[in-house]
LUMLO-981172 format. One record per atom (N, C-alpha, C, O): x, y, z; residue in three letters. Coordinates in steps of 0.02 Angstrom, whole numbers, plus 50000, padded with zeros to 5 digits. Layout:
REM residues N
XYZala
...
//
This chain:
REM residues 99
550524867658236met
550034869458186met
549694876158205met
549434879458161met
549684878058267arg
549394884258289arg
549704890458261arg
549344894858239arg
550384890858261pro
550704896758234pro
550534897958160pro
550474903658139pro
550444892758122phe
550274893258051phe
549594896458042phe
549514900657998phe
549104894458081val
548434897058078val
548434904558097val
548104908558064val
548804906358150phe
548864913258170phe
549174917558116phe
548944923158104phe
549694914958083lys
550004918858028lys
549514919557969lys
549494924757936lys
549134914257957gln
548664914457902gln
548124919657915gln
547964923657870gln
547844919857975trp
547344924657993trp
547614931857995trp
547264936557976trp
548234932558017ser
548544939158019ser
548644941757948ser
548534947657935ser
548854937557904leu
548934939657834leu
548254941357804leu
548194946457769leu
547764937357817leu
547084938757791leu
546804945357817leu
546504949157781leu
546924946457881leu
546714952857912leu
547064958857881leu
546744963857867leu
547724958257872ala
548114963657842ala
547884965357773ala
547834971157754ala
547754960057733val
547534961157664val
546834964257665val
546684968657624val
546394961957710gly
545724964857715gly
545744972157734gly
545364976057705gly
546154974257781val
546214981157800val
546484985257743val
546254990757730val
546974982557708phe
547254986057649phe
546724987157596phe
546664992657569phe
546334982057581leu
545814982657531leu
545254987357553leu
544944990657511leu
545114987857618leu
544594992557641leu
544844999657640leu
544455004157627leu
545475000857654leu
545755007657659leu
545995010457592leu
546075016457586leu
546105006357543thr
546355008657478thr
545855013557445thr
546065018957422thr
545205011957441pro
544755016757411pro
544715023557447pro
544645028857416pro
544775023257513val
544785029257552val
545385033757533val
545315039757523val
545975030657530ala
546565034357510ala
546515036957439ala
546725042557426ala
546235033157394leu
546165035457325leu
545665041157319leu
545745045557277leu
545145041057362ala
544645046357361ala
544935053057384ala
544665058357368ala
545465052857422gln
545775058957450gln
546215062457399gln
546425068057412gln
546355059457342ser
546805062557295ser
546475062557226ser
546015058757212ser
546745066757185gly
546505067257115gly
545845071157108gly
545575073857157gly
545605071357049gly
544985074857038gly
545105082357029gly
545665084757035gly
544565086157012pro
544645093156999pro
544645097557061pro
544725103657056pro
544565094657120tyr
544525098757180tyr
545195099057216tyr
545575094257217tyr
545325104857245asp
545965105557281asp
545825108557349asp
545605114357354asp
545955104857401leu
545885107257469leu
546555106357505leu
546615103057557leu
547065109457475ser
547755108357499ser
547965113057554ser
548535112457576ser
547545117557577trp
547745122157631trp
547165122957679trp
546585121657664trp
547345125257737ser
546845126757787ser
547095132357832ser
547695133557836ser
546645135657865thr
546855141057908thr
546405141557969thr
545805140057965thr
546675143458024ile
546285144758084ile
546445151958102ile
547015153658117ile
545945156158101asp
546075163158115asp
545465166358146asp
544955163058157asp
545525172658161gly
544985176258192gly
544655181258146gly
544235185158168gly
544845181258083gly
544565185958037gly
544965186157974gly
545455182557966gly
544755190357929gly
545115190957865gly
544725187557809gly
544205184557821gly
544975188157750ala
544665185257691ala
544935178357682ala
545455177457649ala
544625173457708thr
544865166557702thr
544395162757655thr
544015158357676thr
544415164457591phe
544025160857544phe
544445159357482phe
544935162857468phe
544235154357446ser
544595152057386ser
544055150757333ser
543515148257347ser
544235152557271ser
543765151257217ser
544155148557157ser
544735150257146ser
543815144557120gly
544085141757060gly
543515139157016gly
543105135057037gly
543495141456955gly
542945139456911gly
542265141656938gly
542155147556952gly
541805136956944asp
541155138656970asp
541075138057044asp
540535139257070asp
541595136057078tyr
541555134657150tyr
541915139657192tyr
542455142057174tyr
541635141357250thr
541945145657298thr
541885142357365thr
541345140057383thr
542425142157404leu
542415139057470leu
542725143757520leu
543235146857507leu
542405144257577gly
542675148657630gly
542505145857698gly
542025142057707gly
542915147857746gly
542785145557813gly
543205149257864gly
543755151657849gly
542935149857923thr
543285153157978thr
543125149958044thr
542715145358047thr
543435152158097ile
543265149958164ile
543015155958203ile
542745155058258ile
543105161858178gly
542895167758217gly
542345171558183gly
542245170958122gly
541985175558222gln
541425179458195gln
541635185058147gln
541235186958104gln
542265187758151pro
542415193358108pro
542345191958031pro
542275196657992pro
542355185658012asp
542265184257943asp
541545183057921asp
541415180957865asp
541085184457966ala
540385182957947ala
540185187057888ala
540335193057883ala
539845183957844gly
539615187057783gly
539485181857729gly
539605175857739gly
539245184057673leu
539085179457617leu
539625179557565leu
539895184857548leu
539795173757540leu
540235172857483leu
539805169757428leu
539475164757438leu
539825172857369thr
539425170457315thr
539845169357252thr
540355172557243thr
539625164757212gly
539955163457151gly
539525158657108gly
539405152957128gly
539305160857052gly
538885156657010gly
538215155157043gly
537855159757064gly
538045148857049asp
537405146857081asp
537475145457154asp
536985143557186asp
538075146457184tyr
538205144657253tyr
538285150657299tyr
538555155857279tyr
538055149957360thr
538155155057409thr
538385151657474thr
538095146657495thr
538895154457505leu
539165151757567leu
539155157157621leu
539445162557611leu
538835155857677gly
538815160657731gly
539305158957785gly
539285153357811gly
539755163657802gly
540275162257851gly
540065164457920gly
539545167657927gly
540445162857969gly
540285164858039gly
539935159458076gly
540015153558062gly
539535161358124phe
539165156658163phe
538535154658126phe
538185158958098phe
538395148458124trp
537855145858082trp
537215145158124trp
537085139858153trp
536835150458125gly
536225150558162gly
535645147358124gly
535215144458156gly
535625147758060gly
535095144758020gly
535245145657947gly
535685149357928gly
534865142057907gly
534965142257834gly
534665148457803gly
534235151757831gly
534915150057745ala
534665155657705ala
534005153957674ala
533915148257651ala
533535158457672val
532865157357644val
532885159357571val
533045165157556val
532725154857528thr
532685156557456thr
531985155057433thr
531655150557459thr
531765158757382gly
531125157757353gly
530575161057393gly
530705165457434gly
529945159057381gly
529375162257415gly
529225158957481gly
529575154457505gly
528665161257511glu
528425158357572glu
528025151957559glu
527705151257506glu
528025147557605tyr
527665141257601tyr
527185140557660tyr
527355142257717tyr
526595137957648asp
526125136357702asp
526245128957720asp
526255124557677asp
526335128057783val
526455121057807val
525815118957842val
525555122457885val
525565113157823tyr
524965110357852tyr
525175104357897tyr
525425099257873tyr
525075105157961leu
525215099858009leu
524575097958046leu
524385101458094leu
524255092558025pro
523635090658059pro
523765088358132pro
524275085358147pro
523285089858175leu
523335087958245leu
522785082858257leu
522195084458250leu
522975076858276val
522495071458289val
522525069858365val
523055067958390val
521965070658399leu
521945069258470leu
521485063158479leu
520935062758452leu
521735058558517arg
521335052458533arg
521205052558607arg
521655053658648arg
520575051258625gly
520355051558695gly
520335045158729gly
520155044958788gly
//
């Protein structure tokens, strides 16, 4: 009777893994987005645009710069900090000291 229980649990485990991985596989295909290529380089124009979206990326500093399209901006190169948009803001950080 032991081999039957092992086969039953193995089948249940296989079905569970299949059911968990199916949505992941379906999420990787279809839809309006296409990420079918990639490149590793030290420079050059490695960006792609379609419709309202623009995507770019590099591994080297020679491609550093801004890519813009519609409402989106993508900065390439080394990511030292985010771009500042809008006006300046005053930040209030209260300091509470307990003795």
